[in-house]
N, C-alpha and C positions, 0 to 999 in steps of 0.2 A: 238201809232199810227205811221204808216209809214210816213217818211218825204216827200213822194211824194203825200200825200193827205193833204188837207187843210180844216179844219172844222170851222175856225174862220174868215178868211179874208173876207171883204166885197168888196174891190176894186179889182175885178178880171176881166181879159180880156175875152171876149166871144170867145168860140170855137164852130163854127157852124158845126153841123154834118148833112150832106145831102146825099140823094141818087142821082145818075146821073139824074133821071127823075125829081127830084125836084130842080135841080141846076138852071136852066134857070129862073124859076119863082122867086127864091130867089134873083138872080143877078139883075133882072129888078127893084127891089125895093131898091137896095143899092144906096148910094150916088154916084154922077157922078165920083168923083175921085177914088172911089173903083172900079167902072166898068172899068175905063181906066186902072187901075193897073192890074186888073185880065186879061184883054185882052193883055196887054203888057207882062205879065208873063206867057202867054199860059195856064192859068187856065180855062179850059173849061168844068169842071164837069165830068172828066173821073174817073173811079174806081181807088181809091188810091191817087188821087190828094190831096196835102196839099199846101195851099197857105196862106201866111201871108197877113194881111190887114193893110194898112197905115192909121195913124191918120192924122189930120190936121197939126200936128206939125212935121210930118215925122217919128215919132216913131211908133212901131208896136202897133196897137190898137186891134187886134183880129186875128183870123185865121179861115180857113174853111177846113174841111176834107170831102172828098167825098168817099162813099163806097156803093157797091151794097147791101151788107148785114151788119148789125150791130152785130158782134159777139165778142167773147172774145178778138180777136187780132186786132180789128178795130183801137183802139187807142194805140196799143202796141209799136209803135215807137215814140210816141209824147213826152214822158217824157224826151227823149234825143234830140229831134229835135226842140222843141219849145223853145223860149227864157224863161229864168228863171222867176219865179214869179207865181202868182195865176191865174188859168184859170177856167172858169165855162162853163159847157157844155150847148149848146143851141141846143135842138133837140125836135121834136114833137112826142108825143105818145110813149114814151119809157116805156116799162113795167118794173116792179121792177127787174125781173130777168135780163133783158138787162142792166139796170143800174149797177147791181152788176158785170156782166161779163165785161162791158166796163171799169169800174173803176179798176177791177182786172187786166185786160190786161195792163192798163196804169202803174200800180205798177210793174207788172212783167217785163215790158219793161225797167224799170229803174234799174233793178238789175245790180250790178257790183261786181266782185270778185277782191278785191284790197289788200288782206292780205299780199302779198309779194312785193308790189310796194314800193320802197323807197321814191318816190315822188308822192304824191297824189293830183293832181289838182282837186279841188272840186268846180266847178262853182255852182251858185245858181240853184237849181233844178226847173224844171217846175212842179207845183203842181196843182192837180185837186181838185176843190171845191166840197165837198160832205158833207152830214150831219153826225152827230155823229154815228147814228145807222148803216149807210152804211159803214162808215169807220171801225167800229168794225167788221162787217161781212167780209169786204175785208181783214182786217189784220188777222183774224182767218184762212183764206185760204192762203194768201200770205206768212205768216210766215212759214207755212209748206213747201211751194214750195221753198222759200229761203233756208230753212234748207237742203232740198235735194240737191240743187245746191251747197251750201257751202261744204257739206260733199263730194260730188263727185269731186268737183274741187280741194280739198285739196290733195297735194302730199302724197304718201303712207307713207313716213317717219313720217309724222305728222297725219296719219289716220290709225294706226294699231289697233289691237283688243283692246288694253288698252285705246286708244283714243275714239273708239266707245263706250266703257264702260263709259268713263267720260261724253260723250254727253248724253247717256241714263240716267245716274245718275242725270245730271242737269235737264233733262226733268221731271224725277220723283220728284225731289225736287220742281220744279216750279209748278207742277200740283198735288201735294200731292199723288203721286202714290207710289206703293211698288216696290222695285228693289232688284234683287238677281242675282248672277252670279256664274257659275261653271267654275273653271280655271285650266288649266294644267292637272296634273295627276288626279285631282279630277273628270275629265270627265270620266276616266276609272272606278273609284270607284263608280260613280253614273250612269254608263251605258250609256255613250254617245261615244261609241268607234269610230264611223265613223268621228265625228268632231275631235277627238284626232288624228286619223290616218292622216288626211289631214294636220293638223296644227302643228304636232309635230316637223317637220324639221326646223321650224323658231325659232329664238331667242325671238320672240314675242309670248308669251304663248297663245295657242288657248283657247277659252272660249265660253260658252253659256250665253247670256244676256237675262234676263227675267224681264219684267215690267208688272205690273197689276194695273188697275185703274177702278174706277166706283163702283156702288152699287153691292153688291154680288148677289142680286136677279135679276139684269138686264140681258137682253139677252147677251149671251157670244159670243164675236167676237174676233177671234185670228188672228193676223198678223204675218207672218214669212218672214224674209228677208235674202237673201244670203249675208253674210258679208265676202267675200273673199277680204281682204284689199289690197292684191297684188297677182296677179296670174302669176308666172313664167312659168306655165305649169307643174311644177314638173320635174321629170326625163324625161318625154316626153316634153322636153323644147320647148317653143314657139320660133319662129324666132323673131329677133329684131323688125321688123315692126309690128308684132302682139302683142308684149309686151308693146309697147310704151304707150298705154292708159289703161294699166291694173290697174292703180290706181282706175279706175271706176268700178272694178269688185265687189265692195261692194255697187254698185248702188241699188241692191235689198234691202239691209239693210237701205239705205238712204230713199228709198220709204216707207218702213214700218214705219220708225221714223217720216218722214214728215206727213204721213197720221195719225199716232198716235197723233202728235201735233195738227192737225186740229180737230180731234175728241175731244181731251181733252180741247182745247181752246174754242170750241163752245159748249161744254157740252152735246154731244150726249148721250142719256140715254141708255148706253150699259155698260157691264162689259168687258173691254178691256184687252187683253193680247198680249204682243209683245215678240216674240222669235227671237233672232238674234244669229245664229252660226257665230262667228267671228274668222277668221283664216288668216294666210298668207300661200299660197301654195309655199313653198320655196324648195330649193335643198340643201341637206346635207347628211351626212352618214346615217342618220336614216329616210330618206324620204321613203314614201311608193312607191312600185314599180309596174310596169306593170306585171301582172301575180299573184300578191298577192291576197289573199282572206281575206277580212276584215269583221268583225262583225258589226252589226247595233243594234240600240236600240230595234227595233221591233223583233229581233231574226233572220232575214233573213241574209244569207251570200251573199257577193258580190265579184265577181271576177273582178279585175281591168284590163280592156282592155286598158285604156289610163288614165294616171295620170292628163291629162288636162281636164278630165270630172269630176272635183272635186266638183263643186258647188252642184250637185245633191247629193253627198255623205254627205256634211254637212247639207243640207236641209232635208235629209231623217230622221236623228235623231230628228231634231226639229219638223218635221211634225208628227212623231210618238208620241212625247211628247204632242204636241198640241191636238191630238185626244184623249188623256187620259181623257180630261175634256169634251168631246163631245160638242164642240162649235156649236152654231147655224149657224155660218159661219166661214170658214177658208179661208184666202187669203194669198197666197205667192207671192213674187216678186223676180225676179232673172235676172241678166244679164247672161242668161244660155247658149244660143247657137248662133253660127254664122248662123245656118240654118234658124232660125227665121228671121234674117236680110236679108238673100238671098230671102226668101219667100215674105217678106212684106216691105223690105227696112229698113232704120235706124230710120224712124220717126213714124212708126206705130207698137206699141207693139202687140205681139201675145197673145191671150187670150185662155186658155183652161178651161173648166168647167165641173163639174160632172153633171150639169143640164143645158140643152140648154135654158130653160126659163130664168134662171139667166143670162146667157151670153147675151141673146137678150136684157134684161133690162139694163144691164151695157153698152152694145154697144149703145143703144139708148140715154142714159144719156151722154155718151162720145161724141156722135155726137152733142147733144145740146150745149155742151161746146167747140166745135171745137177742141177736144182733143181726136182724134179717137183711138180706139183699134179694133182688128179684130179677130174673133174666128177661130181657127184651130181645127181640129177634134182629139179626143182621139180615134184614129183608132185602135181598139183592135188587129186586125191581125198582126200589126207591132210589137207587143210584142214578137213575135217569134224571132226577131232580138236580143233580150236581153237574150236569153237562154244561159246558161253555162253548160258545161259537168261536172264541179266539184263543182259548187256552186249554190245557189238558183237563181241567175241572174247575168248578167254582168252589169257594170256601163254604158256602151254605146255599140252601134253597131259597128262592124268592117267596115261596109259600109258607104257610104257618103250620102245616101238618107233618107229623112224624119227625120232628126236629131232632129228637135224641137219636133216632135211628139213622137219619142222614148224616149227623155228626159222626157217629160210630163208623158208618160206611166210608166217610172221608178219611178217617184215621186208618181204616183197614187198607186203603190204597198204599200206605207207607209201611205196612207190616208184611214180611215175606209169608207166602202161603203156607210154608211148612213150619212156621214158628208158632208154637202154642201161645195163645194170647188171651188175656183177660183185660177188659176195659170197664172201669167203674166210673159212672157219672153220678156224682153225689152232691149233697147240700153242704156238708161240713159245718153245720150250724144247727143248734137246737133253738127253735122258736119258743119252746116252753120247757119248764123244768119238770123232770120226772126223776124217780128214785135212781141215783147213780149217774144221772145225766143232767147237770145243771144247764140253765139257759146260757147260750153262747157257743163258742167254737167246740166242735165235736169230731171225734174219730168215728166213722161209720163203716161197718163191715169188716173192720180190721181184726176183731176178736176171732170170728170164724175163719177168716182167711189165714191168720197166723196159726190157728190150731190145725187147719188143713195142711199147711206147709210142714208143720211138725210131724204130722202123720206120713206125709210124702217123703220127708227127709229126716228120719228119726235120728236122734242123738244116740250114739253107741253107749250102752250101759257098761 
């Protein structure tokens, strides 16, 4: 269980959760010394207010949080702002789903990446009192989000393809899953030429990681994650400011692994497969070049317009392999385009879908969890921009417009038309700290997607 949750303590201070409309009625029945304290500290029941309450001995006896709505992030800053020790939530008419989201936000707000700190000051954490069942449900989700954040936050030197492989093998061992990988020159022998082409210039051998879990006769769900562990841009070298955060270019792989962990930890009744093409897009004498034509697993030839459009190249081989098993659902995650960030900003992932009904369902679930995603169109006429005179298609357009769409259209060429497919183009990084979401590596869109999967494939009671 997470150290930010408490399932045993009985002596816990109350945390009153109120709406602005309910604040005045609550305040009127509080002891006189509390009313004076609230007035002196300008705690008037505004959205976002957090006020500590004094006991008769002058120590903190409780706290009040005011919020217009009670969503995933309402308590997201309290694990680090409240004094250490146990806290119990005092709120009226909270539904089961609200309790889960509030407790999850508390835990996610207490995340800290301290792997490289020589001095780690660890004050007593503020812990939220919950029952055992709720703690297990929160842990099943939070552990997956923590895994995404840890992987993305880790510097590239410690998160190369072999390190991703080790993480995946640990997950396989923990959840009794099967693991297989194809490494280096074996990628050519087993027909993954695009993965090999992108990763061959690095001293860290490229590889395709493959995990399977669940009953063989259960619905087949396949997750694919872009695992570009560092992206220099290749011979089309990125400028320094664009390269600074490229340790996060394996954020798609991190999302696939984080979601896989949630699925396995909670026991969703599915046959899960996870495919991670893991490479470093480096520069050396054997790096692939602009103007080269490379082969792909599906048999389509691709002319390289730009070596910095490498993520779609490694994904295309993995997507083609995924479709060989005709999954009931195929989902890929990738830090794929700056164009998606221009369109939607850094905090809202772009969602592309082979079926608009699927997209609407996922967006609705994401909204319920205050973890939004937004659908962009697979606008078929833009595929014209990917035409090549000497190959089946280009890896990207030479123009600057609609880049997220043309990237998704490129991937669509490697997905079978009858395979339900979701493609997430995401940032995987918080540029600013918000309640429950510290600056740094971040899981985006996973909360709603996991909830939607749970509704689609419910666990038998």
